[in-house]
MARRO-984853 format. One record per residue (C-alpha): x, y, z. Coordinates in steps of 0.5 Angstrom, whole numbers, plus 2048, in hexadecimal, padded with zeros to 3 digits. Example, Ala and Ser with C-alpha at 12.3 -4.5 7.8 and 13.67 -1.06 7.14 Angstrom:
2
<node <819 7F7 810>>,
<node <81B 7FE 80E>>,
***
This chain:
202
<node <814 824 80E>>,
<node <812 823 807>>,
<node <80C 81F 806>>,
<node <809 81D 7FF>>,
<node <803 819 7FD>>,
<node <803 815 7F7>>,
<node <7FC 813 7F5>>,
<node <7FC 80D 7F0>>,
<node <7F6 80F 7EB>>,
<node <7F4 813 7E5>>,
<node <7F5 81A 7E4>>,
<node <7FB 81B 7E8>>,
<node <801 81F 7E7>>,
<node <806 819 7E9>>,
<node <802 813 7E7>>,
<node <804 80C 7E9>>,
<node <805 806 7E4>>,
<node <7FE 802 7E4>>,
<node <800 7FB 7E7>>,
<node <802 7F6 7E2>>,
<node <801 7EF 7E2>>,
<node <807 7EA 7E3>>,
<node <804 7E4 7E3>>,
<node <7FF 7E0 7E6>>,
<node <7FD 7E3 7ED>>,
<node <803 7E8 7EC>>,
<node <802 7F0 7EC>>,
<node <807 7F5 7EB>>,
<node <807 7FC 7EB>>,
<node <80C 7FD 7E7>>,
<node <814 7FF 7E7>>,
<node <812 806 7E5>>,
<node <80E 807 7EC>>,
<node <814 805 7F0>>,
<node <818 80A 7EC>>,
<node <813 80F 7EE>>,
<node <813 80E 7F5>>,
<node <81B 80E 7F5>>,
<node <81B 814 7F1>>,
<node <816 818 7F7>>,
<node <81B 815 7FC>>,
<node <821 818 7F9>>,
<node <81D 81E 7F8>>,
<node <81D 81F 7FF>>,
<node <816 81D 801>>,
<node <817 819 808>>,
<node <810 817 808>>,
<node <80C 814 802>>,
<node <805 812 802>>,
<node <803 80D 7FD>>,
<node <7FB 80D 7FC>>,
<node <7F8 807 7F8>>,
<node <7F1 809 7F6>>,
<node <7EC 803 7F6>>,
<node <7ED 7FC 7F8>>,
<node <7F1 7F7 7F4>>,
<node <7F7 7F3 7F2>>,
<node <7FB 7F9 7F2>>,
<node <7FA 7FA 7F9>>,
<node <7FE 7F4 7FB>>,
<node <804 7F6 7F6>>,
<node <805 7FD 7FA>>,
<node <807 7F9 800>>,
<node <80D 7F8 7FC>>,
<node <80E 800 7FC>>,
<node <80C 802 803>>,
<node <80F 802 80A>>,
<node <808 802 80D>>,
<node <802 800 80A>>,
<node <7FC 803 80C>>,
<node <7F4 801 80B>>,
<node <7F0 807 80B>>,
<node <7E8 806 80B>>,
<node <7E2 80A 80C>>,
<node <7DD 808 811>>,
<node <7D8 802 80F>>,
<node <7D4 7FD 811>>,
<node <7D6 7F5 813>>,
<node <7D6 7F4 80B>>,
<node <7DB 7F8 80A>>,
<node <7E0 7F5 80F>>,
<node <7DE 7EE 80C>>,
<node <7DF 7F1 805>>,
<node <7E6 7F3 806>>,
<node <7EB 7EF 803>>,
<node <7EF 7EB 809>>,
<node <7F5 7EB 805>>,
<node <7F5 7F3 805>>,
<node <7F4 7F2 80D>>,
<node <7FA 7EE 80E>>,
<node <7FF 7F3 80A>>,
<node <7FD 7F8 80F>>,
<node <801 7FC 814>>,
<node <7FB 801 816>>,
<node <7F4 801 814>>,
<node <7F1 808 814>>,
<node <7E9 809 814>>,
<node <7E8 810 812>>,
<node <7E2 815 812>>,
<node <7E1 814 819>>,
<node <7DD 81A 81B>>,
<node <7D5 81C 81B>>,
<node <7D0 817 81A>>,
<node <7D6 812 817>>,
<node <7DA 812 81E>>,
<node <7D6 80C 821>>,
<node <7D7 808 81B>>,
<node <7DE 80A 81B>>,
<node <7DF 808 822>>,
<node <7DB 801 820>>,
<node <7E0 800 81A>>,
<node <7E6 801 81F>>,
<node <7E4 7FC 824>>,
<node <7E2 7F7 81E>>,
<node <7E9 7F8 81B>>,
<node <7EC 7F8 821>>,
<node <7E9 7F1 823>>,
<node <7EA 7EE 81C>>,
<node <7F2 7F0 81C>>,
<node <7F3 7EC 823>>,
<node <7F2 7E5 81F>>,
<node <7F6 7E7 819>>,
<node <7FE 7E6 819>>,
<node <802 7ED 819>>,
<node <806 7EE 813>>,
<node <80B 7F1 817>>,
<node <80E 7ED 81D>>,
<node <80F 7F4 820>>,
<node <809 7F7 81F>>,
<node <802 7F6 821>>,
<node <7FD 7F9 81C>>,
<node <7F9 7FE 81F>>,
<node <7F2 801 81D>>,
<node <7F1 809 81E>>,
<node <7EB 80D 81C>>,
<node <7EC 814 81A>>,
<node <7E8 81A 816>>,
<node <7EB 81F 811>>,
<node <7E5 823 813>>,
<node <7E7 824 81A>>,
<node <7EE 822 81A>>,
<node <7ED 81D 820>>,
<node <7F1 817 820>>,
<node <7F6 81A 81B>>,
<node <7FC 81C 820>>,
<node <7FB 815 823>>,
<node <7FC 812 81C>>,
<node <802 816 81A>>,
<node <805 814 821>>,
<node <803 80D 81F>>,
<node <807 80D 819>>,
<node <80D 810 81C>>,
<node <80D 80A 821>>,
<node <80C 805 81C>>,
<node <812 808 818>>,
<node <817 809 81F>>,
<node <815 801 820>>,
<node <817 7FF 819>>,
<node <81D 803 81A>>,
<node <81F 800 821>>,
<node <81E 7F9 81F>>,
<node <821 7F9 819>>,
<node <81B 7F7 815>>,
<node <81A 7FD 811>>,
<node <821 7FC 80E>>,
<node <81F 7F4 80D>>,
<node <818 7F6 80A>>,
<node <81C 7FB 805>>,
<node <821 7F6 802>>,
<node <81B 7F1 801>>,
<node <818 7F6 7FD>>,
<node <81E 7F8 7F9>>,
<node <81E 7F0 7F7>>,
<node <817 7F0 7F5>>,
<node <818 7F7 7F1>>,
<node <81E 7F3 7ED>>,
<node <81A 7ED 7EB>>,
<node <814 7F1 7E9>>,
<node <819 7F5 7E5>>,
<node <81C 7EF 7E2>>,
<node <815 7EC 7E1>>,
<node <813 7F2 7DD>>,
<node <819 7F2 7D9>>,
<node <819 7EB 7D7>>,
<node <811 7EC 7D5>>,
<node <813 7F2 7D1>>,
<node <818 7EF 7CD>>,
<node <814 7E9 7CC>>,
<node <80E 7ED 7C9>>,
<node <812 7F1 7C5>>,
<node <816 7EB 7C2>>,
<node <814 7EB 7BA>>,
<node <813 7E4 7BB>>,
<node <80E 7E5 7C0>>,
<node <80A 7EA 7BC>>,
<node <80A 7E6 7B6>>,
<node <807 7E0 7BA>>,
<node <802 7E4 7BD>>,
<node <800 7E7 7B6>>,
<node <7FF 7E1 7B3>>,
<node <7FB 7DE 7B9>>,
<node <800 7D9 7BB>>,
***
């Protein structure tokens, strides 16, 4: 099975386009990114991981590109739980607490319990899947087989219920309207009359 990781950050061989504001409260990752994703799938990659660095509006936008939205968090205190944006949690299908090893194991277990409790009071983004919280360690490999098994279970559930196909149809509509909006804005900005008005301070 071919797996590809796309990491959205500076200095990548494959760089995703920076998030673009389309209007008040509307952010798109750009039509180029959808094209990159389609290119990767066409090239034969069955599984593509898109890594978002940091937390911001682009995290919400990437939900329109993926089948499964996974939130990766380090072990931390209760303040971290309170500080994490509710919107990101509401978009998540799976929450993964990493670095669950050594001196951080106790904190990771506590975070797993706190997030599991918190998710019980949130409406799941999918009617066919209850978000889960898992702790893993890249050092000891603990939890990694379970993580992959959960991802496969999610995929099979979405396939069986028909939700995967419906989600992708919705995403394609979002991509279409984002492309149309970006194209209209580009034509508007490049119009000589607009450039002249801006140059004159109008």
